[in-house]
PQR file of N, CA, C, O and H, with PARSE charges and radii, in Angstrom:
ATOM      1  N   MET A   1     -81.838 -46.611 -70.298 -0.4000 1.5000
ATOM      2  CA  MET A   1     -81.381 -47.909 -70.955 -0.0000 2.0000
ATOM      3  C   MET A   1     -82.836 -48.538 -70.333  0.5500 1.7000
ATOM      4  O   MET A   1     -83.675 -48.874 -71.168 -0.5500 1.4000
ATOM      5  N   ALA A   2     -83.108 -48.681 -69.113 -0.4000 1.5000
ATOM      6  CA  ALA A   2     -84.070 -49.503 -68.752 -0.0000 2.0000
ATOM      7  C   ALA A   2     -85.744 -48.946 -69.680  0.5500 1.7000
ATOM      8  O   ALA A   2     -86.649 -49.664 -70.107 -0.5500 1.4000
ATOM      9  H   ALA A   2     -82.426 -48.408 -68.434  0.4000 1.0000
ATOM     10  N   ASN A   3     -85.637 -47.810 -69.708 -0.4000 1.5000
ATOM     11  CA  ASN A   3     -87.106 -47.522 -70.126 -0.0000 2.0000
ATOM     12  C   ASN A   3     -87.117 -48.093 -71.643  0.5500 1.7000
ATOM     13  O   ASN A   3     -88.083 -48.710 -72.091 -0.5500 1.4000
ATOM     14  H   ASN A   3     -84.902 -47.227 -69.361  0.4000 1.0000
ATOM     15  N   VAL A   4     -85.989 -47.834 -72.356 -0.4000 1.5000
ATOM     16  CA  VAL A   4     -85.841 -48.745 -73.676 -0.0000 2.0000
ATOM     17  C   VAL A   4     -86.235 -50.388 -73.592  0.5500 1.7000
ATOM     18  O   VAL A   4     -86.932 -50.952 -74.436 -0.5500 1.4000
ATOM     19  H   VAL A   4     -85.204 -47.333 -71.993  0.4000 1.0000
ATOM     20  N   THR A   5     -85.727 -50.953 -72.564 -0.4000 1.5000
ATOM     21  CA  THR A   5     -85.741 -52.014 -72.393 -0.0000 2.0000
ATOM     22  C   THR A   5     -87.228 -52.737 -72.190  0.5500 1.7000
ATOM     23  O   THR A   5     -87.583 -53.795 -72.711 -0.5500 1.4000
ATOM     24  H   THR A   5     -85.161 -50.495 -71.878  0.4000 1.0000
ATOM     25  N   VAL A   6     -88.129 -51.749 -71.149 -0.4000 1.5000
ATOM     26  CA  VAL A   6     -89.357 -52.014 -70.789 -0.0000 2.0000
ATOM     27  C   VAL A   6     -90.272 -51.793 -72.009  0.5500 1.7000
ATOM     28  O   VAL A   6     -91.262 -52.497 -72.207 -0.5500 1.4000
ATOM     29  H   VAL A   6     -87.840 -50.890 -70.726  0.4000 1.0000
ATOM     30  N   THR A   7     -89.856 -50.677 -72.903 -0.4000 1.5000
ATOM     31  CA  THR A   7     -90.741 -50.478 -73.956 -0.0000 2.0000
ATOM     32  C   THR A   7     -90.671 -51.434 -75.039  0.5500 1.7000
ATOM     33  O   THR A   7     -91.671 -51.656 -75.721 -0.5500 1.4000
ATOM     34  H   THR A   7     -89.052 -50.105 -72.742  0.4000 1.0000
ATOM     35  N   PHE A   8     -89.435 -52.090 -75.280 -0.4000 1.5000
ATOM     36  CA  PHE A   8     -89.310 -53.115 -76.083 -0.0000 2.0000
ATOM     37  C   PHE A   8     -90.229 -54.362 -75.563  0.5500 1.7000
ATOM     38  O   PHE A   8     -91.036 -55.047 -76.191 -0.5500 1.4000
ATOM     39  H   PHE A   8     -88.622 -51.910 -74.726  0.4000 1.0000
ATOM     40  N   THR A   9     -89.877 -54.410 -74.377 -0.4000 1.5000
ATOM     41  CA  THR A   9     -90.363 -55.686 -73.884 -0.0000 2.0000
ATOM     42  C   THR A   9     -92.180 -55.617 -73.787  0.5500 1.7000
ATOM     43  O   THR A   9     -92.816 -56.647 -74.010 -0.5500 1.4000
ATOM     44  H   THR A   9     -89.221 -53.854 -73.866  0.4000 1.0000
ATOM     45  N   ILE A  10     -92.775 -54.536 -73.498 -0.4000 1.5000
ATOM     46  CA  ILE A  10     -94.185 -54.324 -73.762 -0.0000 2.0000
ATOM     47  C   ILE A  10     -94.488 -54.423 -75.203  0.5500 1.7000
ATOM     48  O   ILE A  10     -95.545 -54.981 -75.499 -0.5500 1.4000
ATOM     49  H   ILE A  10     -92.258 -53.699 -73.317  0.4000 1.0000
ATOM     50  N   THR A  11     -93.644 -53.919 -76.261 -0.4000 1.5000
ATOM     51  CA  THR A  11     -93.946 -54.011 -77.698 -0.0000 2.0000
ATOM     52  C   THR A  11     -94.160 -55.664 -78.023  0.5500 1.7000
ATOM     53  O   THR A  11     -95.208 -56.104 -78.495 -0.5500 1.4000
ATOM     54  H   THR A  11     -92.785 -53.467 -76.021  0.4000 1.0000
ATOM     55  N   GLU A  12     -93.221 -56.330 -77.756 -0.4000 1.5000
ATOM     56  CA  GLU A  12     -92.825 -57.529 -77.894 -0.0000 2.0000
ATOM     57  C   GLU A  12     -94.367 -58.336 -77.228  0.5500 1.7000
ATOM     58  O   GLU A  12     -95.117 -59.023 -77.922 -0.5500 1.4000
ATOM     59  H   GLU A  12     -92.369 -55.972 -77.373  0.4000 1.0000
ATOM     60  N   PHE A  13     -94.538 -58.087 -75.987 -0.4000 1.5000
ATOM     61  CA  PHE A  13     -95.691 -58.482 -75.315 -0.0000 2.0000
ATOM     62  C   PHE A  13     -97.045 -58.531 -76.177  0.5500 1.7000
ATOM     63  O   PHE A  13     -97.814 -59.462 -76.418 -0.5500 1.4000
ATOM     64  H   PHE A  13     -93.930 -57.529 -75.423  0.4000 1.0000
ATOM     65  N   CYS A  14     -97.048 -57.176 -76.551 -0.4000 1.5000
ATOM     66  CA  CYS A  14     -98.324 -56.902 -77.343 -0.0000 2.0000
ATOM     67  C   CYS A  14     -98.419 -57.769 -78.676  0.5500 1.7000
ATOM     68  O   CYS A  14     -99.392 -58.432 -79.033 -0.5500 1.4000
ATOM     69  H   CYS A  14     -96.424 -56.420 -76.355  0.4000 1.0000
ATOM     70  N   LEU A  15     -96.972 -57.596 -79.458 -0.4000 1.5000
ATOM     71  CA  LEU A  15     -97.128 -58.502 -80.713 -0.0000 2.0000
ATOM     72  C   LEU A  15     -97.228 -59.767 -80.478  0.5500 1.7000
ATOM     73  O   LEU A  15     -97.664 -60.402 -81.438 -0.5500 1.4000
ATOM     74  H   LEU A  15     -96.182 -57.057 -79.168  0.4000 1.0000
ATOM     75  N   HIS A  16     -96.942 -60.473 -79.387 -0.4000 1.5000
ATOM     76  CA  HIS A  16     -97.065 -62.061 -79.105 -0.0000 2.0000
ATOM     77  C   HIS A  16     -98.670 -62.349 -78.638  0.5500 1.7000
ATOM     78  O   HIS A  16     -99.289 -63.372 -78.931 -0.5500 1.4000
ATOM     79  H   HIS A  16     -96.588 -59.957 -78.607  0.4000 1.0000
ATOM     80  N   THR A  17     -99.166 -61.294 -77.901 -0.4000 1.5000
ATOM     81  CA  THR A  17    -100.522 -61.607 -77.233 -0.0000 2.0000
ATOM     82  C   THR A  17    -101.654 -60.854 -77.985  0.5500 1.7000
ATOM     83  O   THR A  17    -102.842 -60.980 -77.685 -0.5500 1.4000
ATOM     84  H   THR A  17     -98.663 -60.463 -77.663  0.4000 1.0000
ATOM     85  N   GLY A  18    -101.288 -60.223 -78.782 -0.4000 1.5000
ATOM     86  CA  GLY A  18    -102.245 -59.306 -79.507 -0.0000 2.0000
ATOM     87  C   GLY A  18    -103.344 -58.320 -78.705  0.5500 1.7000
ATOM     88  O   GLY A  18    -104.482 -58.084 -79.110 -0.5500 1.4000
ATOM     89  H   GLY A  18    -100.324 -60.121 -79.026  0.4000 1.0000
ATOM     90  N   ILE A  19    -102.726 -57.791 -77.446 -0.4000 1.5000
ATOM     91  CA  ILE A  19    -103.066 -57.130 -76.698 -0.0000 2.0000
ATOM     92  C   ILE A  19    -102.433 -55.758 -76.894  0.5500 1.7000
ATOM     93  O   ILE A  19    -101.224 -55.526 -76.874 -0.5500 1.4000
ATOM     94  H   ILE A  19    -101.802 -57.984 -77.117  0.4000 1.0000
ATOM     95  N   SER A  20    -103.410 -54.887 -77.084 -0.4000 1.5000
ATOM     96  CA  SER A  20    -102.957 -53.415 -77.472 -0.0000 2.0000
ATOM     97  C   SER A  20    -102.201 -52.886 -76.068  0.5500 1.7000
ATOM     98  O   SER A  20    -102.385 -53.227 -74.899 -0.5500 1.4000
ATOM     99  H   SER A  20    -104.392 -55.076 -77.099  0.4000 1.0000
ATOM    100  N   GLU A  21    -101.228 -51.866 -76.691 -0.4000 1.5000
ATOM    101  CA  GLU A  21    -100.676 -51.167 -75.579 -0.0000 2.0000
ATOM    102  C   GLU A  21    -101.584 -50.428 -74.314  0.5500 1.7000
ATOM    103  O   GLU A  21    -101.300 -50.413 -73.116 -0.5500 1.4000
ATOM    104  H   GLU A  21    -101.078 -51.590 -77.641  0.4000 1.0000
ATOM    105  N   GLU A  22    -102.603 -49.909 -74.905 -0.4000 1.5000
ATOM    106  CA  GLU A  22    -103.574 -49.315 -74.168 -0.0000 2.0000
ATOM    107  C   GLU A  22    -104.587 -50.146 -73.371  0.5500 1.7000
ATOM    108  O   GLU A  22    -105.109 -49.912 -72.281 -0.5500 1.4000
ATOM    109  H   GLU A  22    -102.833 -49.921 -75.878  0.4000 1.0000
ATOM    110  N   GLU A  23    -104.718 -51.155 -74.189 -0.4000 1.5000
ATOM    111  CA  GLU A  23    -105.494 -52.368 -73.105 -0.0000 2.0000
ATOM    112  C   GLU A  23    -104.322 -52.836 -72.091  0.5500 1.7000
ATOM    113  O   GLU A  23    -104.690 -53.156 -70.961 -0.5500 1.4000
ATOM    114  H   GLU A  23    -104.293 -51.345 -75.074  0.4000 1.0000
ATOM    115  N   LEU A  24    -103.189 -52.892 -72.344 -0.4000 1.5000
ATOM    116  CA  LEU A  24    -102.277 -53.047 -71.322 -0.0000 2.0000
ATOM    117  C   LEU A  24    -101.942 -52.296 -70.231  0.5500 1.7000
ATOM    118  O   LEU A  24    -101.781 -52.663 -69.067 -0.5500 1.4000
ATOM    119  H   LEU A  24    -102.891 -52.632 -73.263  0.4000 1.0000
ATOM    120  N   ASN A  25    -101.825 -50.895 -70.856 -0.4000 1.5000
ATOM    121  CA  ASN A  25    -101.882 -49.908 -69.807 -0.0000 2.0000
ATOM    122  C   ASN A  25    -103.029 -49.895 -68.703  0.5500 1.7000
ATOM    123  O   ASN A  25    -102.883 -49.536 -67.535 -0.5500 1.4000
ATOM    124  H   ASN A  25    -101.955 -50.596 -71.801  0.4000 1.0000
ATOM    125  N   GLU A  26    -104.138 -50.333 -69.270 -0.4000 1.5000
ATOM    126  CA  GLU A  26    -105.443 -50.067 -68.338 -0.0000 2.0000
ATOM    127  C   GLU A  26    -105.453 -51.442 -67.555  0.5500 1.7000
ATOM    128  O   GLU A  26    -106.017 -51.403 -66.462 -0.5500 1.4000
ATOM    129  H   GLU A  26    -104.256 -50.625 -70.220  0.4000 1.0000
ATOM    130  N   ILE A  27    -104.967 -52.528 -67.911 -0.4000 1.5000
ATOM    131  CA  ILE A  27    -104.725 -53.728 -67.150 -0.0000 2.0000
ATOM    132  C   ILE A  27    -103.910 -53.412 -65.768  0.5500 1.7000
ATOM    133  O   ILE A  27    -104.339 -53.453 -64.615 -0.5500 1.4000
ATOM    134  H   ILE A  27    -104.508 -52.560 -68.799  0.4000 1.0000
ATOM    135  N   VAL A  28    -102.743 -53.120 -66.188 -0.4000 1.5000
ATOM    136  CA  VAL A  28    -101.497 -52.710 -65.178 -0.0000 2.0000
ATOM    137  C   VAL A  28    -101.939 -51.545 -64.647  0.5500 1.7000
ATOM    138  O   VAL A  28    -101.395 -51.316 -63.567 -0.5500 1.4000
ATOM    139  H   VAL A  28    -102.394 -53.087 -67.124  0.4000 1.0000
ATOM    140  N   GLY A  29    -102.642 -50.800 -64.958 -0.4000 1.5000
ATOM    141  CA  GLY A  29    -103.012 -49.366 -64.151 -0.0000 2.0000
ATOM    142  C   GLY A  29    -102.056 -48.260 -64.453  0.5500 1.7000
ATOM    143  O   GLY A  29    -102.129 -47.277 -63.715 -0.5500 1.4000
ATOM    144  H   GLY A  29    -103.083 -50.986 -65.835  0.4000 1.0000
ATOM    145  N   LEU A  30    -101.218 -48.253 -65.360 -0.4000 1.5000
ATOM    146  CA  LEU A  30    -100.353 -47.078 -65.963 -0.0000 2.0000
ATOM    147  C   LEU A  30    -101.068 -45.997 -66.582  0.5500 1.7000
ATOM    148  O   LEU A  30    -100.793 -44.819 -66.350 -0.5500 1.4000
ATOM    149  H   LEU A  30    -101.158 -49.051 -65.959  0.4000 1.0000
ATOM    150  N   GLY A  31    -102.109 -46.417 -67.475 -0.4000 1.5000
ATOM    151  CA  GLY A  31    -103.146 -45.375 -67.916 -0.0000 2.0000
ATOM    152  C   GLY A  31    -104.159 -44.752 -67.227  0.5500 1.7000
ATOM    153  O   GLY A  31    -104.881 -43.933 -67.797 -0.5500 1.4000
ATOM    154  H   GLY A  31    -102.333 -47.374 -67.663  0.4000 1.0000
TER
END
């Protein structure tokens, strides 16, 4: 459940900010 929420949140964030998921991962350090 938590993973789905996190994924949805990341997707929403990317849509609103225009930052790609790869860029976000690089910034957060998950990638």
